[in-house]
Each structure stands twice: as C-alpha cells, then as structure tokens.
PAZAPA-4460 file (N, C-alpha, C; in steps of 0.05 Angstrom, whole numbers, plus 32768, in hexadecimal, padded with zeros to 4 digits):
% residues 225
    n_x    n_y    n_z   ca_x   ca_y   ca_z    c_x    c_y    c_z   seq   type   mol
   810A   7D09   816B   8105   7D2E   8154   811A   7D43   8165     1      M     A
   8120   7D4F   814E   8131   7D66   815E   811D   7D7B   816B     2      D     A
   812B   7D85   8183   8118   7D9B   818B   811C   7DB4   817D     3      A     A
   8103   7DC3   8186   8104   7DE4   817B   811A   7DEE   818A     4      A     A
   8127   7E04   817A   813D   7E17   8180   8129   7E33   8191     5      L     A
   8132   7E3D   81A6   812C   7E47   81B9   812D   7E6A   81A5     6      P     A
   8121   7E77   81A0   8128   7E8F   818B   813A   7E9E   819E     7      P     A
   8136   7EA5   81BD   8150   7EB5   81C0   8172   7EAF   81C1     8      D     A
   816F   7E91   81B9   818B   7E83   81B1   8193   7E8F   8193     9      K     A
   8177   7E89   8186   8184   7E91   8169   8189   7EB1   8165    10      L     A
   8183   7EC6   8175   8180   7EE1   8174   819C   7EDF   8185    11      L     A
   81AC   7ED6   819F   81C2   7ED4   81AB   81D7   7ED7   8197    12      A     A
   81D6   7EC4   8185   81EF   7EBF   8168   81E1   7ED6   8154    13      L     A
   81CD   7ED8   814F   81C0   7EE9   8139   81AE   7F06   813B    14      Y     A
   81BF   7F14   814C   81AE   7F2F   8153   81A4   7F3F   8139    15      P     A
   81AD   7F39   812D   81A0   7F4F   810E   8180   7F3C   8109    16      A     A
   817F   7F29   811B   815A   7F1B   810D   8152   7F1E   8124    17      L     A
   8152   7F36   8131   8144   7F4B   814A   8138   7F4C   8142    18      G     A
   8130   7F5F   8123   8110   7F6D   811B   80FC   7F58   8111    19      S     A
   80FF   7F3E   8115   80F8   7F25   810A   80DB   7F35   811B    20      M     A
   80BF   7F2B   810F   80AC   7F26   811E   80AE   7F0A   8132    21      A     A
   80A4   7F07   8150   80A7   7EF1   8154   809E   7ED2   814B    22      Q     A
   807F   7ED8   8141   807A   7EBF   8130   808F   7EB9   8118    23      A     A
   8092   7ECB   810D   80B1   7ECB   80F3   80C4   7EB3   8109    24      E     A
   80C9   7EBF   811F   80E5   7EB3   812E   80D9   7E97   813B    25      L     A
   80C7   7E94   8142   80BA   7E7A   814B   80BB   7E62   813A    26      A     A
   80B1   7E76   811F   80AC   7E5D   810C   80C8   7E55   8102    27      T     A
   80DD   7E60   80FA   80FA   7E63   80F9   8105   7E4A   80FD    28      L     A
   80FF   7E48   811F   8109   7E38   8135   80FA   7E17   813C    29      C     A
   80E4   7E19   812C   80D7   7E04   8132   80E3   7DEE   812E    30      T     A
   80DF   7DD8   813A   80F7   7DBF   813D   80FE   7DB2   8122    31      A     A
   80E9   7DB5   8111   80E7   7DAE   80F0   80F9   7DB5   80E4    32      D     A
   80FD   7DD4   80EB   811A   7DE8   80DE   812A   7DE4   80EA    33      A     A
   8131   7DD2   80FE   8150   7DCC   810C   8162   7DB7   8101    34      V     A
   816E   7DBC   80FF   817D   7DA7   80EA   8199   7D9F   80FD    35      A     A
   819E   7D83   8107   81B5   7D7E   8118   81C0   7D65   8102    36      N     A
   81DD   7D72   8101   81E8   7D62   80E5   820B   7D51   80F7    37      L     A
   8205   7D45   80EC   8223   7D33   80F2   8243   7D3A   80E1    38      A     A
   824E   7D33   80EE   826D   7D43   80E3   8268   7D32   80C4    39      E     A
   8276   7D43   80B6   827E   7D32   809C   825B   7D3D   8087    40      G     A
   824C   7D44   8097   8235   7D48   807E   823E   7D5F   805C    41      T     A
   822D   7D4F   8055   8237   7D6B   8040   8226   7D80   803A    42      E     A
   821B   7D94   8044   820A   7DAA   8043   820B   7DB4   802B    43      L     A
   8219   7DB4   8016   820C   7DC6   7FFA   8227   7DBB   7FF2    44      F     A
   8226   7DBD   7FCF   8239   7DB4   7FBA   823F   7DC5   7FA6    45      A     A
   8252   7DC5   7F9A   8256   7DDE   7F80   8240   7DD5   7F6F    46      E     A
   822F   7DE8   7F5A   821B   7DE4   7F4A   8204   7DE0   7F57    47      R     A
   8201   7DDC   7F6E   81ED   7DCF   7F85   81D3   7DF7   7F89    48      Q     A
   81C2   7DF2   7F80   81A4   7E0A   7F80   81B0   7E11   7FA8    49      A     A
   81AA   7E2A   7FAF   81A9   7E2F   7FC6   818A   7E30   7FD1    50      C     A
   818C   7E29   7FE5   8170   7E2A   7FE9   816A   7E41   800D    51      R     A
   817B   7E46   800B   8179   7E5D   8029   8199   7E63   8036    52      G     A
   818F   7E7C   804B   81AB   7E82   8058   81B0   7E73   8076    53      F     A
   81C4   7E66   8073   81CA   7E4F   808F   81CD   7E68   80A3    54      P     A
   81C6   7E5E   80BB   81C9   7E6B   80D5   81D1   7E4F   80E6    55      L     A
   81E7   7E57   80EE   81FE   7E42   80FD   81FD   7E44   811A    56      L     A
   81EC   7E2F   812B   81E4   7E34   8147   81FA   7E25   815A    57      I     A
   820E   7E0F   8146   821C   7E04   8155   822B   7DF1   8143    58      S     A
   824B   7DED   814D   825A   7DE5   8139   826B   7DF2   8126    59      G     A
   8277   7DE7   8111   8285   7DF7   8104   8281   7DEE   80DA    60      T     A
   827D   7DF6   80D7   827D   7DF2   80B8   8294   7DFD   80A5    61      I     A
   82A0   7DED   8096   82BA   7DEF   8088   82AA   7DEE   8069    62      K     A
   82B6   7E08   805B   82B2   7E0E   8038   82CC   7E08   802A    63      V     A
   82D2   7DF8   8023   82DD   7DF4   8008   82D9   7DF3   7FE9    64      V     A
   82F6   7DED   7FDB   82EF   7DF5   7FC4   82F9   7DDA   7FB5    65      K     A
   82EB   7DCD   7FA9   82FE   7DB7   7F97   830D   7DBB   7F7B    66      T     A
   8320   7DA8   7F7C   832D   7DAF   7F5B   8322   7D96   7F4C    67      T     A
   8327   7D97   7F34   831F   7D82   7F21   832E   7D6D   7F35    68      P     A
   8345   7D6D   7F33   835C   7D4D   7F35   834C   7D4E   7F57    69      A     A
   833D   7D56   7F65   8331   7D4A   7F7C   833E   7D5E   7F94    70      G     A
   8357   7D66   7F8E   835B   7D7A   7FAB   834E   7D89   7FB6    71      R     A
   834D   7D9B   7FCC   833D   7DA5   7FD7   8351   7DBF   7FEC    72      E     A
   8341   7DD1   7FE9   8348   7DEB   7FF1   833B   7DF9   8007    73      M     A
   8337   7DFD   8022   832D   7E03   803C   8329   7E1F   8032    74      L     A
   830D   7E2C   802B   8309   7E49   8026   8302   7E59   8036    75      L     A
   82F6   7E4A   804D   82F0   7E5C   8068   82E2   7E4A   8080    76      Y     A
   82D7   7E4D   8098   82C7   7E41   80A5   82B7   7E52   80AE    77      R     A
   82A0   7E48   80AD   8286   7E52   80C3   8284   7E52   80DC    78      I     A
   8280   7E60   80F0   827D   7E58   810D   825E   7E61   8114    79      E     A
   8257   7E5C   8125   823C   7E6B   812E   8239   7E86   8135    80      P     A
   821E   7E8D   8131   8224   7EB1   812D   8224   7EB5   8112    81      G     A
   8240   7EA7   80FC   8241   7EAC   80DA   8234   7EA0   80D2    82      G     A
   823E   7EA6   80B4   8222   7E98   809E   823B   7E90   8080    83      S     A
   8237   7E8A   8074   823F   7E80   805F   8244   7E9A   804C    84      C     A
   8260   7E9F   803C   825E   7EBF   8030   8255   7EB1   8012    85      V     A
   825C   7E90   8010   8255   7E87   7FED   823B   7E8E   7FEB    86      I     A
   8228   7E7C   8002   8210   7E7D   8002   8204   7E99   7FFC    87      T     A
   8209   7EA7   800E   8203   7EC6   8005   8207   7ED1   7FE9    88      T     A
   821B   7ED2   7FE7   8217   7ED8   7FC1   8209   7EC5   7FB0    89      S     A
   8209   7EAC   7FB3   81F6   7E98   7FA5   81D5   7EAC   7FAE    90      C     A
   81D3   7EA9   7FC5   81B3   7EB6   7FC2   81B6   7ED2   7FB3    91      L     A
   81C2   7EEC   7FB4   81C2   7EFD   7FB2   81C1   7EFC   7F94    92      L     A
   81D0   7EF0   7F8A   81D4   7EE6   7F67   81C9   7ED6   7F5E    93      G     A
   81B0   7ECA   7F67   81A5   7EB5   7F5D   81B7   7EAA   7F4E    94      H     A
   81CF   7E9C   7F58   81E3   7E82   7F49   81E7   7E6F   7F60    95      M     A
   81E8   7E58   7F58   81EE   7E44   7F60   8210   7E3D   7F75    96      P     A
   820B   7E2E   7F83   8224   7E2A   7F96   8244   7E26   7F83    97      Y     A
   8252   7E38   7F8C   826E   7E33   7F7D   8282   7E28   7F8E    98      T     A
   8287   7E20   7FA7   828F   7E06   7FBE   8284   7DF7   7FCC    99      A     A
   8285   7DE5   7FD4   827B   7DD9   7FED   8279   7DD6   8008   100      R     A
   8269   7DDE   801F   8261   7DDA   8035   8261   7DC1   8045   101      G     A
   8272   7DBA   8056   8275   7DA8   8061   8279   7DA1   8086   102      I     A
   8269   7D93   808A   8263   7D96   80A7   8282   7D93   80BA   103      A     A
   828C   7DA0   80BF   82AD   7D92   80C9   82A8   7D87   80EB   104      E     A
   8293   7D8A   80FA   828D   7D84   8110   826E   7D7D   810D   105      T     A
   8266   7D6D   812A   824B   7D66   8122   823F   7D8E   812A   106      P     A
   821F   7D8C   8121   821C   7DB0   8124   8202   7DAF   811E   107      L     A
   81F0   7DC5   8124   81D2   7DCB   812A   81CF   7DE0   8118   108      Q     A
   81C3   7DEA   810A   81BE   7E01   80FC   819E   7E00   80EC   109      M     A
   8197   7E18   80DE   817E   7E1F   80D7   817E   7E30   80C1   110      L     A
   8170   7E2B   80AC   8179   7E37   8092   8163   7E53   8093   111      I     A
   8166   7E66   808A   8156   7E78   808A   814F   7E80   8069   112      L     A
   8133   7E72   8065   8125   7E70   8047   8131   7E87   8034   113      P     A
   8132   7E82   801A   8143   7E97   800C   812C   7EA7   800B   114      T     A
   810E   7EA7   8005   80FF   7EC9   8004   80FF   7ED0   8020   115      A     A
   8103   7EC2   8035   8103   7ED3   804C   811A   7EDE   804F   116      L     A
   8137   7ED3   8051   814C   7EE2   8044   8149   7EFE   8031   117      F     A
   813C   7EF3   8019   8132   7F09   8009   812B   7F2B   801A   118      E     A
   8117   7F23   801F   8104   7F3C   8032   8116   7F48   8049   119      T     A
   8121   7F3A   8057   8134   7F43   8067   8148   7F55   8058   120      L     A
   815B   7F46   8046   816A   7F57   8030   815A   7F75   8028   121      I     A
   814B   7F70   801E   813D   7F89   8017   8124   7FA1   8029   122      A     A
   812B   7F98   804A   810F   7FAB   8057   8125   7FA9   807A   123      G     A
   813A   7F9D   8075   8142   7F94   808D   8162   7FA4   8095   124      D     A
   8166   7FB9   8095   8184   7FCA   8097   8197   7FBC   80AC   125      S     A
   8192   7FB1   80C5   8195   7F9F   80CF   819F   7F8B   80C2   126      R     A
   8192   7F7A   80B9   819A   7F62   80B2   81A7   7F6A   8099   127      F     A
   81AB   7F82   808C   81B4   7F7F   806F   81CD   7F8B   8074   128      R     A
   81D3   7F9B   8089   81F6   7FA0   8094   81FC   7F83   80A8   129      D     A
   81F5   7F77   80A7   8202   7F58   80BA   8205   7F46   809B   130      F     A
   81F9   7F42   8087   81FF   7F39   806F   8210   7F44   805F   131      V     A
   8218   7F5D   805F   8229   7F6E   8051   8243   7F70   805E   132      F     A
   8244   7F6F   8079   825B   7F68   808B   826A   7F54   8090   133      H     A
   825A   7F3F   8083   825D   7F1E   808A   8263   7F22   806D   134      L     A
   825F   7F29   8052   826E   7F26   803D   8286   7F3A   8042   135      L     A
   8288   7F50   8046   82A2   7F62   804A   82B6   7F55   8058   136      A     A
   82AF   7F46   8065   82C5   7F35   807F   82D5   7F1F   806D   137      D     A
   82C3   7F0C   805D   82CF   7EF0   805A   82D6   7EF9   803A   138      R     A
   82D8   7F13   8031   82E0   7F17   800F   82FD   7F1E   801D   139      I     A
   8306   7F28   8033   831F   7F32   803E   832C   7F1C   8047   140      A     A
   831B   7F05   804D   832A   7EF2   8054   8338   7EDF   803C   141      E     A
   8329   7EDA   802A   8324   7ED4   8010   8342   7EE4   7FFC   142      L     A
   8344   7F00   8005   8359   7F05   7FF4   8369   7EFF   7FFD   143      M     A
   8373   7F01   8020   8386   7EF6   802E   8391   7ED4   8025   144      Q     A
   8382   7EC5   8019   8380   7EAB   8015   839A   7EA9   7FF1   145      L     A
   838C   7EC0   7FE8   838C   7EC1   7FD6   83AA   7ECA   7FD4   146      V     A
   83B0   7EDF   7FE5   83CF   7EEC   7FE9   83E0   7ED1   7FEF   147      E     A
   83D2   7EC3   7FFE   83E5   7EAE   800E   83EA   7E97   7FFC   148      E     A
   83D7   7E96   7FF2   83D9   7E7F   7FD5   83EC   7E86   7FBB   149      V     A
   83EF   7E9B   7FB9   83F4   7EA6   7F9C   8418   7EAE   7FA9   150      A     A
   8415   7EB8   7FBF   8439   7ECF   7FC4   8445   7EBC   7FD8   151      F     A
   843B   7EAA   7FEF   844B   7E9E   8002   844E   7E87   8001   152      H     A
   8467   7E79   8002   8471   7E5F   7FFD   8461   7E54   8015   153      R     A
   8461   7E36   8008   844A   7E20   801F   8457   7E15   8032   154      L     A
   8472   7E1D   8034   847D   7E1F   805A   847C   7E31   8069   155      D     A
   8475   7E49   805D   846B   7E5A   806D   844B   7E59   8078   156      Q     A
   8438   7E5B   805D   8428   7E57   8067   841A   7E35   807C   157      R     A
   842E   7E25   8071   842B   7E0F   8084   8430   7E14   80A8   158      L     A
   8446   7E23   80AA   8451   7E37   80C6   843B   7E40   80D0   159      A     A
   8430   7E4E   80C3   8419   7E64   80D0   8400   7E55   80D2   160      K     A
   83FC   7E4D   80C7   83E2   7E29   80CD   83E1   7E28   80E5   161      L     A
   8400   7E18   80E9   8403   7E0B   8109   8401   7E1F   811B   162      L     A
   840D   7E3A   8117   8408   7E45   8130   83F9   7E52   8134   163      L     A
   83E1   7E55   8126   83BF   7E56   8121   83AD   7E44   8130   164      G     A
   83B9   7E2B   8136   83A8   7E18   813F   83B2   7E11   8165   165      K     A
   83A0   7E0A   8172   83A0   7E0C   818B   83AF   7DED   818A   166      P     A
   83C4   7DEA   81A2   83DB   7DDD   81A6   83CF   7DBF   81B7   167      E     A
   83D4   7DA7   81B5   83E0   7DA2   81A9   83CB   7D9D   818C   168      P     A
   83DB   7DA1   8170   83CF   7D9B   815F   83C0   7D81   8159   169      I     A
   83A7   7D81   8153   8399   7D61   8156   8393   7D60   812F   170      Q     A
   83A5   7D5E   811D   839A   7D62   810D   83B4   7D49   80FB   171      A     A
   83AC   7D39   80E1   83B7   7D2D   80C7   83C6   7D42   80B2   172      T     A
   83D0   7D2F   80B2   83E3   7D46   8097   83D5   7D4D   8085   173      H     A
   83C4   7D37   807C   83B1   7D36   8062   83A1   7D51   8067   174      Q     A
   8394   7D54   8086   837C   7D69   808F   8396   7D88   8085   175      A     A
   83A8   7D80   8098   83B9   7DA3   8087   83C1   7DAC   8065   176      L     A
   83C5   7D91   805A   83C9   7D94   803E   83A6   7D9F   8038   177      A     A
   8394   7D92   803B   8378   7DA2   8034   8371   7DC0   8039   178      D     A
   837B   7DC4   8057   8377   7DDB   805B   838D   7DF6   8050   179      E     A
   83A5   7DEA   8041   83B2   7DF9   802E   83AD   7DF7   8017   180      L     A
   839C   7DE3   8010   839C   7DE0   7FEE   83AF   7DD3   7FDC   181      G     A
   83BD   7DC2   7FF5   83D9   7DB8   7FE9   83D5   7D93   7FE8   182      S     A
   83E3   7D83   7FEB   83E5   7D5F   7FEE   83F3   7D5B   8003   183      V     A
   83EB   7D41   800A   83F4   7D3B   802F   8417   7D34   8022   184      R     A
   8418   7D27   8011   843A   7D24   800E   844E   7D42   800F   185      E     A
   8447   7D59   8007   8454   7D67   800C   8454   7D7B   8025   186      I     A
   8437   7D78   8032   8433   7D80   804B   844A   7D70   805E   187      V     A
   8448   7D52   8067   8455   7D47   806C   8477   7D48   806E   188      S     A
   847C   7D4B   8052   8497   7D57   804D   84A1   7D70   805C   189      R     A
   848F   7D7F   8054   8496   7D97   8065   8496   7D94   8084   190      L     A
   8488   7D85   8091   8488   7D7F   80AB   849E   7D77   80B9   191      L     A
   849F   7D5A   80A7   84C3   7D56   80B3   84DA   7D67   80B0   192      K     A
   84D5   7D7C   80A1   84EA   7D92   809B   84E3   7D9F   80B5   193      G     A
   84CA   7DA1   80BA   84C5   7DB6   80D5   84D7   7DAA   80ED   194      F     A
   84D1   7D8D   80ED   84D8   7D78   810A   84F3   7D7C   8104   195      A     A
   8504   7D71   80F1   8521   7D77   80EE   8530   7D8D   80FD   196      A     A
   8526   7DA4   80F7   8530   7DBB   80F8   8523   7DC4   8118   197      Q     A
   851E   7DB5   8128   850B   7DB6   8143   84F8   7DC9   814A   198      G     A
   84E1   7DCD   812B   84D0   7DDC   8135   84B8   7DCE   8140   199      L     A
   84B4   7DAD   813B   849D   7DA5   8143   84A9   7D8C   814C   200      V     A
   8493   7D82   815D   8498   7D61   815F   8480   7D54   814E   201      A     A
   8480   7D3D   813D   846B   7D30   8135   845D   7D17   8141   202      L     A
   8447   7D13   8144   8431   7CFA   8154   841D   7CF3   813E   203      G     A
   8416   7CDA   813F   8404   7CCE   812D   83F0   7CE8   8134   204      R     A
   83E4   7CF3   8115   83CC   7D04   8121   83D3   7D18   8131   205      E     A
   83F2   7D25   813C   83F6   7D35   814D   840A   7D3E   8149   206      R     A
   840D   7D60   8151   842B   7D68   8147   8429   7D8A   815F   207      I     A
   8440   7D89   816F   8442   7D8E   8181   8455   7DAE   8172   208      S     A
   8453   7DC0   817F   8460   7DD7   8175   847F   7DD8   818A   209      L     A
   848D   7DD3   8186   84AE   7DDF   8196   84BB   7DF7   8196   210      L     A
   84B6   7E02   817F   84C4   7E19   8176   84B3   7E36   8171   211      D     A
   849C   7E37   817A   848B   7E57   816E   8497   7E68   8164   212      R     A
   84B0   7E6B   8170   84BD   7E83   8166   84CD   7E86   8146   213      A     A
   84CE   7E6B   814F   84DD   7E5D   812B   84CD   7E5C   811B   214      G     A
   84B3   7E55   811C   8495   7E52   810D   8497   7E67   8103   215      L     A
   8490   7E76   811B   848F   7E97   810E   849D   7EAA   80FC   216      G     A
   84B4   7E9F   80FF   84CC   7EB1   80E9   84BF   7EA0   80D6   217      Q     A
   84C4   7E87   80DA   84BE   7E7B   80BD   84A5   7E89   80AC   218      L     A
   8489   7E8A   80BD   8470   7E90   80B0   847A   7EB6   80AA   219      A     A
   8489   7EBD   80B2   848B   7EDA   80A9   847C   7EEB   80C7   220      G     A
   847B   7EE1   80D4   846F   7EEB   80F3   8488   7EF2   8101   221      I     A
   8483   7F12   810A   849B   7F20   8110   849A   7F1D   812C   222      S     A
   8484   7F0E   813F   8482   7F10   815A   846D   7F00   815D   223      H     A
   8479   7EE4   816A   845F   7ECE   817C   845C   7EC5   8190   224      Q     A
   844B   7ECD   819D   8445   7EC8   81B4   8448   7EA9   81C6   225      S     A
***
C-alpha cells in the first residue's frame, strides 16, 4: 500500500494551499489519495471528463496534442509544484479535456477534488492567484510555441531544442520529432545535416553538441554560453 504524504511536503511544493484546515490537508494526503504511477501511464485523454486538479509531488508529466494522422506535438511539461493549465481550463469551463497527459517518468501525485478546487477558487485569494498565475504563464508559453511553429523553420527549432537539453542528449529521433510536432524522417535528415556541418555527433539514442555557437547562430540565438 502507498504511504501517506506528509502535509508539510505538500505545502513546501504548493504553499498556496497553506490556508486549508489541518484536517482537510490530512485527508488530502492520506495513503489512499496518493498515486504512484509508472512511466508511460496515461493520466487523461481528449474528450475525457476532468476529475480534479493535479498536484505533482515528483516526476514529470508531458501534455501532448494528437493529430488525426496520429502525430503528436508536445505542448508543455508539468513539474513538481506546478499543475496543468488544460486541466484548470476544463475545471473552470466545465469542459472535457482537449489534450492528453502522460507520465514522462515515474511520478507521485495527488488530485485536489473538483468540489474543493471550486471552493478554494471562490474563497481563497492566495490559491486563486496561484491558479491564475499558472494560467498566465502557460498561455505565454503556448503563444511562444505557436509563434515558433508558424514562423520559424524546423531546423531553427531543432537547433534551439538541442541547445536547451542537458548534454549528452539521450533521446531518439522519434522523441525529438514528437517534441517538435514533426516526423522522425525529417528530424533524422536534419540531424544528419547538422552532423555533416560539424555541429553535432550522432550515436545510438545519443547526440553530442560539438559547436554550440554554430547551433546558436542557426537557432537565431545571438549568444550561447
């Protein structure tokens, strides 16, 4: 059986819950409420009803949009202390999900029930500010994603993606294509071109960056340390 979560650990990640009564916090953190999920677990799917506000304790969640042809685009990731803006919009608008949430790593999480979420939104300014700041930050990220998809070449976006990852990069060409909303064949061709230019070295599910300045120039980044 999963162990209960200490309320102090939850409050360290989500201080906006600090005004909740101790009894409410204890109930929220019981062993029955704690979910320990394996990598790859689908947390929610398109057109599925929302059952509460996720509170991520450890691990990461990726939120993706799937096209009718089966291609996926990464919209954003959720890390401990954050939550899902699509879930928030579904709760506020009483609408089903419009994307999928998948455990990118093994994770631990709680679900703030819908009724309690609505009570906190209505009566707790600290929690309401946290939720609305989350909305504002994620909307800004999504607008940046729309701008990159609409106006930037795929090679620029790939170069920027590589520069943002810790080295050495452990990723398949398919995983990179999913993050870019592209297909593996195109990403593989671009990576081979990068390798031919001396920008990267390719291995099995491994990419080493050889010329960060050159990649930064390609990505349109004026200075890359």
